[in-house]
Backbone bond lengths (Angstrom), bond angles and torsions (degrees), N, CA, C in turn:
res aa  C-N    CA-C-N  psi(-1)  N-CA   C-N-CA  omega(-1)  CA-C   N-CA-C  phi
1 X - - - 1.453 - - 1.523 108.81 -
2 X 1.306 117.92 132.01 1.458 121.16 -179.43 1.531 110.31 -78.84
3 X 1.322 114.81 155.28 1.456 119.83 176.14 1.515 109.43 -146.93
4 X 1.318 116.05 160.21 1.450 121.10 179.68 1.522 110.23 -81.86
5 X 1.328 115.52 139.22 1.456 122.24 169.90 1.522 106.16 -124.17
6 X 1.304 116.90 153.28 1.461 121.66 -179.85 1.514 109.26 -108.20
7 X 1.317 116.50 126.42 1.455 123.32 178.76 1.528 107.91 -96.30
8 X 1.325 116.84 132.97 1.459 122.00 -179.75 1.523 108.07 -118.67
9 X 1.340 117.37 100.40 1.461 120.09 -179.77 1.532 110.74 -63.32
10 X 1.306 115.74 130.20 1.464 121.48 175.79 1.517 107.09 -115.48
11 X 1.310 116.11 129.87 1.458 120.45 -172.52 1.517 113.69 -100.35
12 X 1.312 118.74 0.22 1.462 120.19 178.08 1.514 111.72 87.89
13 X 1.343 116.30 -133.06 1.457 121.94 -174.81 1.521 111.34 -107.76
14 X 1.322 115.95 150.07 1.459 119.90 175.91 1.530 109.64 -85.41
15 X 1.330 117.93 -175.21 1.469 121.94 -175.68 1.531 112.66 -65.90
16 X 1.331 117.32 -18.34 1.462 121.57 177.77 1.521 112.27 -90.17
17 X 1.335 116.59 -3.37 1.460 120.51 -178.37 1.511 114.21 86.15
18 X 1.328 116.11 6.09 1.464 120.50 177.15 1.522 109.58 -91.36
19 X 1.342 117.26 154.55 1.466 118.52 177.39 1.523 111.22 -58.30
20 X 1.311 116.55 130.47 1.464 121.72 177.52 1.520 109.46 -80.16
21 X 1.315 115.99 159.15 1.460 120.48 177.22 1.520 109.64 -64.73
22 X 1.339 115.41 145.86 1.455 120.13 175.43 1.519 109.55 -65.64
23 X 1.336 115.74 154.17 1.459 121.02 174.49 1.520 110.72 -74.29
24 X 1.304 116.68 -179.01 1.459 122.23 -179.95 1.522 110.10 -74.58
25 X 1.338 117.51 121.43 1.467 120.45 178.47 1.531 111.14 -62.46
26 X 1.336 115.34 149.55 1.462 120.60 176.23 1.515 108.65 -144.38
27 X 1.331 115.18 155.20 1.464 121.47 -178.01 1.521 110.86 -97.53
28 X 1.322 114.74 144.69 1.459 122.44 171.20 1.518 107.78 -131.25
29 X 1.319 116.29 147.79 1.461 120.49 177.38 1.519 108.75 -91.57
30 X 1.319 115.37 116.03 1.457 121.50 179.41 1.528 110.04 -76.85
31 X 1.316 115.61 144.52 1.465 119.99 171.90 1.523 109.46 -67.47
32 X 1.328 114.26 -37.95 1.466 120.53 -177.53 1.512 109.35 -161.23
33 X 1.326 116.75 146.44 1.455 123.10 169.58 1.523 105.52 -119.58
34 X 1.323 115.05 115.23 1.464 121.19 -176.03 1.528 109.21 -111.85
35 X 1.319 116.96 162.45 1.464 119.20 175.79 1.519 110.61 -61.18
36 X 1.324 115.45 155.80 1.461 120.90 174.97 1.515 110.46 -82.60
37 X 1.321 115.71 -156.92 1.463 118.79 -179.43 1.521 110.88 -75.07
38 X 1.290 115.32 159.55 1.462 121.22 177.49 1.520 110.07 -128.91
39 X 1.334 116.23 21.25 1.462 120.07 -177.85 1.519 110.89 -71.06
40 X 1.328 115.41 140.56 1.460 120.74 174.08 1.517 108.75 -76.97
41 X 1.324 116.09 145.68 1.462 120.27 179.00 1.515 108.50 -117.71
42 X 1.306 115.81 142.27 1.449 121.37 179.06 1.517 109.21 -127.36
43 X 1.313 117.74 150.90 1.454 121.66 177.55 1.520 111.18 99.25
44 X 1.326 114.63 171.82 1.461 121.12 -179.65 1.513 109.29 -134.12
45 X 1.300 116.03 164.28 1.452 120.97 174.19 1.511 115.45 83.51
46 X 1.312 118.42 -1.77 1.462 120.48 -179.83 1.524 109.44 -92.74
47 X 1.318 117.05 150.22 1.456 122.45 176.03 1.520 107.54 -93.93
48 X 1.319 115.71 85.70 1.456 121.84 -174.96 1.520 110.61 -106.57
49 X 1.303 116.01 160.50 1.464 121.40 175.45 1.512 109.30 -126.88
50 X 1.303 115.59 143.62 1.454 121.80 169.44 1.517 106.81 -102.60
51 X 1.316 116.68 136.13 1.457 120.71 176.37 1.521 107.39 -89.66
52 X 1.331 115.83 118.08 1.455 120.23 -179.22 1.518 112.08 -81.36
53 X 1.345 116.67 -39.24 1.464 122.10 179.10 1.520 109.21 -142.19
54 X 1.314 116.01 150.90 1.453 122.65 168.54 1.517 105.88 -112.66
55 X 1.335 115.46 118.53 1.463 121.58 -175.40 1.527 108.34 -108.02
56 X 1.313 116.64 129.31 1.463 122.66 178.76 1.527 108.94 -108.72
57 X 1.343 115.53 120.35 1.459 122.06 177.65 1.521 109.19 -111.28
58 X 1.334 117.76 156.51 1.462 119.75 175.66 1.529 110.67 -60.00
59 X 1.299 116.80 149.04 1.458 122.34 -178.87 1.530 111.75 -58.42
60 X 1.326 117.12 -27.43 1.469 120.00 179.04 1.531 112.29 -64.39
61 X 1.340 118.26 -12.09 1.468 122.54 178.52 1.528 112.30 -85.13
62 X 1.334 116.65 0.35 1.461 119.98 -179.98 1.530 109.43 -56.07
63 X 1.327 116.68 132.55 1.451 122.36 -179.69 1.524 114.53 90.81
64 X 1.330 117.48 -15.09 1.464 120.28 178.78 1.524 112.27 -83.23
65 X 1.325 115.92 -22.02 1.462 121.93 -179.91 1.522 107.10 -126.69
66 X 1.326 116.34 130.25 1.459 121.06 -178.77 1.519 110.81 -120.91
67 X 1.336 116.01 156.90 1.460 120.40 173.86 1.519 109.23 -52.16
68 X 1.308 115.90 138.53 1.453 120.20 178.30 1.517 114.36 91.79
69 X 1.337 117.19 -12.21 1.457 119.48 174.42 1.529 108.33 -69.07
70 X 1.307 115.63 164.89 1.449 120.85 171.40 1.514 109.37 -95.19
71 X 1.315 115.93 157.35 1.461 121.15 175.47 1.523 107.65 -143.01
72 X 1.317 114.77 132.66 1.462 120.13 177.95 1.515 107.79 -103.51
73 X 1.320 115.10 118.72 1.462 122.63 -179.25 1.522 107.62 -125.77
74 X 1.315 116.66 120.77 1.466 121.73 177.49 1.533 111.34 50.10
75 X 1.321 115.72 48.56 1.467 124.86 176.60 1.530 114.33 68.39
76 X 1.319 118.51 13.93 1.465 122.10 173.78 1.515 109.22 -110.61
77 X 1.338 117.46 126.98 1.455 120.62 176.02 1.528 108.28 -90.93
78 X 1.327 114.75 120.35 1.462 121.91 -173.53 1.519 110.02 -127.60
79 X 1.322 116.68 170.76 1.458 122.42 174.20 1.523 109.04 -91.75
80 X 1.321 116.30 149.78 1.467 121.19 -177.25 1.523 111.13 -110.67
81 X 1.325 115.25 130.18 1.467 122.41 165.81 1.509 104.81 -111.21
82 X 1.328 116.71 124.50 1.457 121.57 -170.24 1.523 110.49 -108.70
83 X 1.329 114.87 132.33 1.458 122.86 175.64 1.518 107.67 -127.72
84 X 1.309 117.11 142.19 1.464 120.52 175.66 1.514 107.19 -112.42
85 X 1.316 115.34 124.13 1.456 121.56 -178.45 1.520 107.94 -113.23
86 X 1.343 115.82 119.56 1.472 121.37 177.85 1.517 108.52 -125.90
87 X 1.322 115.08 136.58 1.461 120.15 -179.84 1.515 109.30 -152.24
88 X 1.324 116.99 107.24 1.461 121.38 175.64 1.514 114.10 57.45
89 X 1.323 118.01 42.23 1.453 121.05 179.43 1.512 114.50 83.98
90 X 1.306 116.75 -1.85 1.461 121.81 177.96 1.512 108.04 -117.47
91 X 1.303 117.21 171.01 1.449 120.36 176.74 1.512 111.95 154.50
92 X 1.327 114.67 -163.26 1.457 120.89 -178.22 1.523 109.03 -163.99
93 X 1.305 114.33 161.03 1.460 120.97 166.97 1.526 104.67 -93.99
94 X 1.315 115.78 121.78 1.461 121.52 -175.75 1.524 108.08 -108.99
95 X 1.318 116.47 127.39 1.459 121.29 178.72 1.518 108.91 -115.76
96 X 1.326 114.77 123.45 1.453 120.79 172.00 1.526 106.08 -91.45
97 X 1.318 116.59 108.02 1.465 122.64 -176.52 1.519 108.25 -94.26
98 X 1.352 115.66 120.28 1.461 118.54 -171.68 1.523 112.37 -146.29
99 X 1.306 113.92 165.45 1.465 123.02 169.02 1.517 107.38 -122.82
100 X 1.305 115.53 151.89 1.461 119.64 178.46 1.522 109.83 -63.54
101 X 1.323 116.04 149.30 1.459 121.93 178.32 1.526 110.06 -54.66
102 X 1.298 115.79 141.37 1.440 121.28 178.39 1.520 112.76 101.81
103 X 1.309 117.57 -16.78 1.462 120.80 176.82 1.517 107.98 -94.62
104 X 1.291 116.03 125.79 1.457 121.19 -179.10 1.530 110.77 -77.66
105 X 1.294 116.25 131.93 1.465 122.60 175.60 1.509 107.00 -124.10
106 X 1.316 116.50 125.66 1.465 120.00 -178.68 1.499 111.20 -72.57
């Protein structure tokens, strides 16, 4: 079943080196929202990420979402890692929606 996700464009830093304001959020209809990874992690001191959700968007959404943008999935604001998967004229824009390790997500 498809559901809406909200994309939050992040523009990086302004000319003074300070964080710039986010762009205007917009909604996209996901083909699917699947669970993220469930791998156990061991060790300390590493900068690791847990993927909370894997979001699949239609291939026509390529370029609308970039690495480093925010994505709101089921009322959680997360960071987006974007992958484009193409295979024989088919494919999807895949977003790994995550928070940095150490942040609790219900």
